[in-house]
C-alpha positions in Angstrom: -21.1 -12.2 1.1 -18.9 -14.5 -0.5 -15.5 -15.6 1.1 -13.4 -13.8 -1.7 -15.0 -10.4 -0.9 -14.5 -10.7 2.9 -11.1 -12.0 2.3 -10.3 -8.9 0.3 -12.0 -6.5 2.7 -10.1 -7.7 5.7 -6.9 -7.4 3.7 -7.6 -3.8 2.2 -9.2 -1.8 5.1 -6.1 -1.7 6.9 -4.1 -0.5 4.1 -6.8 2.3 3.9 -6.5 3.0 7.5 -2.8 3.3 7.5 -2.7 5.6 4.4 -5.1 8.2 6.0 -3.1 7.9 9.2 0.0 8.7 7.1 -1.7 11.7 5.7 -2.7 13.2 9.1 0.7 12.5 10.5 2.5 14.3 7.6 0.2 17.0 7.7 0.8 17.4 11.8 4.5 17.3 11.4 4.3 19.9 8.5 2.5 22.1 10.7 4.4 21.5 13.6 7.9 22.5 11.5 6.3 25.8 10.2 5.3 26.6 13.7 8.7 26.0 14.8 10.1 28.1 12.0 7.9 31.0 13.1 8.7 30.7 16.7 5.0 30.1 17.6 3.4 27.3 19.5 1.3 24.7 17.9 -1.3 24.7 20.3 
C-alpha cells in the first residue's frame, strides 16, 4: 500500500463513520418524537 492511499484512508474513514452515526441518531430521534406524539414509550 502506498503512503498516499493510507493517508486518504485514515482521513476518510472517520467521515464515513460520522455519517453512519448521524443517520442512526437522526432515525432514533425521529422515532422518539413520533412515540412521544403518540403517547407511547420508545422501549
